[in-house]
ZAZA-225773 format. One record per residue (C-alpha): residue number from 1; residue in three letters; x, y, z. Coordinates in pm, whole numbers, padded with zeros to 5 digits. Example, Ala and Ser with C-alpha at 12.3 -4.5 7.8 and 13.67 -1.06 7.14 Angstrom:
<nodes>
(node 1, ALA, (01230, -00450, 00780));
(node 2, SER, (01367, -00106, 00714));
</nodes>
This chain:
<nodes>
(node 1, MET, (-00208, 01280, -00478));
(node 2, LYS, (00057, 01069, -00649));
(node 3, LYS, (00105, 00695, -00621));
(node 4, PHE, (00428, 00580, -00466));
(node 5, TYR, (00659, 00351, -00653));
(node 6, ALA, (00977, 00235, -00481));
(node 7, GLY, (01285, 00207, -00697));
(node 8, SER, (01313, 00281, -01064));
(node 9, SER, (01044, 00041, -01183));
(node 10, PRO, (00680, 00155, -01160));
(node 11, SER, (00583, -00125, -00918));
(node 12, PRO, (00680, -00483, -00853));
(node 13, LYS, (00531, -00727, -01098));
(node 14, PHE, (00296, -00990, -00962));
(node 15, ASN, (00154, -01290, -01149));
(node 16, ASN, (-00191, -01287, -00990));
(node 17, PHE, (-00275, -00921, -00924));
(node 18, HIS, (-00185, -00559, -00991));
(node 19, ILE, (-00135, -00306, -00711));
(node 20, LYS, (-00149, 00066, -00649));
(node 21, TYR, (-00008, 00197, -00323));
(node 22, TYR, (-00056, 00550, -00192));
(node 23, PRO, (00151, 00642, 00116));
(node 24, ASN, (-00129, 00854, 00263));
(node 25, PRO, (-00488, 00741, 00321));
(node 26, ARG, (-00704, 00803, 00014));
(node 27, LEU, (-01063, 00719, -00070));
(node 28, ALA, (-01148, 00490, -00357));
(node 29, SER, (-01290, 00681, -00651));
(node 30, LEU, (-01639, 00533, -00616));
(node 31, THR, (-01651, 00610, -00245));
(node 32, ALA, (-01542, 00967, -00309));
(node 33, GLN, (-01816, 01011, -00573));
(node 34, ILE, (-02084, 00878, -00335));
(node 35, ILE, (-01972, 01109, -00053));
(node 36, GLU, (-01980, 01410, -00286));
(node 37, THR, (-02336, 01329, -00398));
(node 38, ASN, (-02578, 01417, -00119));
(node 39, SER, (-02874, 01249, -00295));
(node 40, HIS, (-02707, 00904, -00311));
(node 41, PRO, (-02875, 00648, -00083));
(node 42, LEU, (-02540, 00539, 00066));
(node 43, HIS, (-02414, 00895, 00123));
(node 44, ALA, (-02484, 00915, 00500));
(node 45, LYS, (-02361, 00562, 00575));
(node 46, LEU, (-02036, 00599, 00383));
(node 47, LYS, (-01968, 00946, 00520));
(node 48, GLU, (-02003, 00809, 00873));
(node 49, ASN, (-01781, 00507, 00799));
(node 50, VAL, (-01510, 00722, 00644));
(node 51, SER, (-01513, 00968, 00934));
(node 52, GLN, (-01456, 00681, 01176));
(node 53, ARG, (-01160, 00534, 00984));
(node 54, ASP, (-00818, 00563, 01145));
(node 55, SER, (-00590, 00766, 00919));
(node 56, ASN, (-00286, 00596, 01074));
(node 57, SER, (-00379, 00252, 00944));
(node 58, LEU, (-00357, 00067, 00615));
(node 59, TRP, (-00669, 00112, 00405));
(node 60, GLN, (-00715, -00187, 00174));
(node 61, LEU, (-00926, -00223, -00135));
(node 62, VAL, (-00951, -00543, -00335));
(node 63, SER, (-01153, -00478, -00649));
(node 64, GLY, (-01240, -00721, -00923));
(node 65, ASN, (-01378, -00460, -01161));
(node 66, PHE, (-01109, -00533, -01418));
(node 67, LEU, (-01209, -00899, -01447));
(node 68, ALA, (-01456, -00964, -01725));
(node 69, ASP, (-01596, -01276, -01566));
(node 70, LYS, (-01920, -01335, -01385));
(node 71, LYS, (-01969, -01172, -01049));
(node 72, VAL, (-01926, -01495, -00854));
(node 73, VAL, (-01583, -01545, -01016));
(node 74, ARG, (-01477, -01186, -00942));
(node 75, ASN, (-01591, -01224, -00580));
(node 76, LYS, (-01398, -01551, -00542));
(node 77, ALA, (-01078, -01390, -00669));
(node 78, CYS, (-01120, -01086, -00444));
(node 79, ARG, (-01201, -01298, -00139));
(node 80, ARG, (-00896, -01521, -00191));
(node 81, LEU, (-00663, -01222, -00221));
(node 82, ARG, (-00817, -01035, 00073));
(node 83, GLN, (-00799, -01341, 00298));
(node 84, THR, (-00442, -01427, 00195));
(node 85, PHE, (-00326, -01069, 00252));
(node 86, ARG, (-00480, -01061, 00599));
(node 87, GLU, (-00315, -01393, 00684));
(node 88, THR, (00017, -01254, 00563));
(node 89, LEU, (-00028, -00945, 00780));
(node 90, MET, (-00096, -01164, 01085));
(node 91, ALA, (00209, -01385, 01007));
(node 92, HIS, (00429, -01073, 00999));
(node 93, GLY, (00296, -00931, 01326));
(node 94, TYR, (00022, -00693, 01205));
(node 95, ASP, (-00352, -00695, 01254));
(node 96, GLN, (-00592, -00670, 00956));
(node 97, TYR, (-00560, -00288, 00956));
(node 98, GLY, (-00178, -00285, 00948));
(node 99, LYS, (-00131, -00203, 01317));
(node 100, ARG, (00162, -00370, 01495));
(node 101, LEU, (00046, -00644, 01733));
(node 102, ASP, (00352, -00621, 01959));
(node 103, ARG, (00356, -00235, 01977));
(node 104, GLY, (00735, -00240, 01958));
(node 105, LYS, (00964, 00005, 01785));
(node 106, LYS, (00849, -00097, 01440));
(node 107, ARG, (00592, 00125, 01278));
(node 108, SER, (00240, 00031, 01187));
(node 109, LEU, (00154, 00027, 00818));
(node 110, ARG, (-00040, 00319, 00675));
(node 111, GLY, (-00168, 00446, 00344));
(node 112, THR, (-00401, 00302, 00086));
(node 113, LEU, (-00339, -00025, -00094));
(node 114, GLU, (-00548, -00118, -00397));
(node 115, ILE, (-00525, -00477, -00521));
(node 116, HIS, (-00678, -00569, -00855));
(node 117, PRO, (-00680, -00946, -00925));
(node 118, PHE, (-00596, -01112, -01254));
(node 119, LYS, (-00787, -01415, -01375));
(node 120, SER, (-00496, -01635, -01268));
(node 121, ALA, (-00567, -01554, -00899));
(node 122, ILE, (-00868, -01784, -00907));
(node 123, LEU, (-00673, -02100, -00991));
(node 124, ALA, (-00337, -02008, -00838));
(node 125, LYS, (-00188, -02229, -00571));
(node 126, GLN, (-00225, -02095, -00219));
(node 127, ASP, (00154, -02111, -00166));
(node 128, ASP, (00208, -01888, -00471));
(node 129, LEU, (-00044, -01633, -00343));
(node 130, GLU, (00122, -01634, -00001));
(node 131, MET, (00465, -01572, -00153));
(node 132, GLU, (00332, -01285, -00364));
(node 133, MET, (00153, -01132, -00067));
(node 134, ALA, (00474, -01149, 00138));
(node 135, ARG, (00651, -00964, -00147));
(node 136, LEU, (00367, -00711, -00151));
(node 137, LEU, (00397, -00656, 00223));
(node 138, ASN, (00775, -00604, 00190));
(node 139, PHE, (00708, -00349, -00086));
(node 140, VAL, (00469, -00155, 00139));
(node 141, LYS, (00724, -00159, 00423));
(node 142, LEU, (00997, -00039, 00187));
(node 143, ALA, (00773, 00236, 00050));
(node 144, GLN, (00702, 00360, 00402));
(node 145, ARG, (01072, 00348, 00495));
(node 146, VAL, (01158, 00554, 00187));
(node 147, GLN, (00880, 00801, 00249));
(node 148, PHE, (00974, 00838, 00616));
(node 149, SER, (01344, 00885, 00536));
(node 150, THR, (01270, 01152, 00274));
(node 151, LYS, (01050, 01339, 00520));
(node 152, ALA, (01325, 01318, 00783));
(node 153, SER, (01590, 01437, 00538));
(node 154, ARG, (01374, 01737, 00442));
(node 155, ALA, (01325, 01827, 00807));
(node 156, ALA, (01692, 01805, 00905));
(node 157, PRO, (01926, 01861, 00613));
(node 158, THR, (02264, 01693, 00645));
(node 159, GLN, (02589, 01740, 00460));
(node 160, ARG, (02640, 01508, 00172));
(node 161, LEU, (02945, 01286, 00157));
(node 162, SER, (03118, 01203, -00165));
(node 163, SER, (03231, 00850, -00243));
(node 164, LYS, (03578, 00936, -00103));
(node 165, GLY, (03431, 01039, 00231));
(node 166, ASP, (03514, 01411, 00205));
(node 167, HIS, (03239, 01669, 00202));
(node 168, SER, (03122, 01741, -00150));
(node 169, ASP, (02987, 02081, -00042));
(node 170, ARG, (03339, 02215, 00022));
(node 171, PRO, (03519, 02389, -00261));
(node 172, ARG, (03802, 02179, -00389));
(node 173, SER, (04150, 02327, -00406));
(node 174, GLN, (04322, 02344, -00739));
(node 175, GLU, (04638, 02131, -00739));
</nodes>
């Protein structure tokens, strides 16, 4: 399954973290390994948790594995990003799983979002983190809009219009 990147750049650049977004729900690599190994002590628990997950929600993973600091520092960075992202979701009308709170016409968020903090996330100002999380949320919304529009265009092909407004599919007369 491929990662989704909106636009021509691989992903938006953030100062305090790196992201990977997959438009469809996807298990983290460690979780997938544990589920595949029947002898692992967490196998039954994780398998049950994964089976109960809603596939029409946003699965989030904040992992500090790329930080080379002590565990308490990694946990602090992950906790700050996780909490800030959930607050941003609430401020934009979503619950912590990306479901719309108002159940209006707007879609709920779905897919898998992996956030990997940089060392700067520990000392960053809360306002900076909130701005970056708002940008991240806008990126996820854009990615879903693009994915939904490409699915819709595949389902119902339409005629393409040229820049002049005439149909580019028609043969042009020689003048």
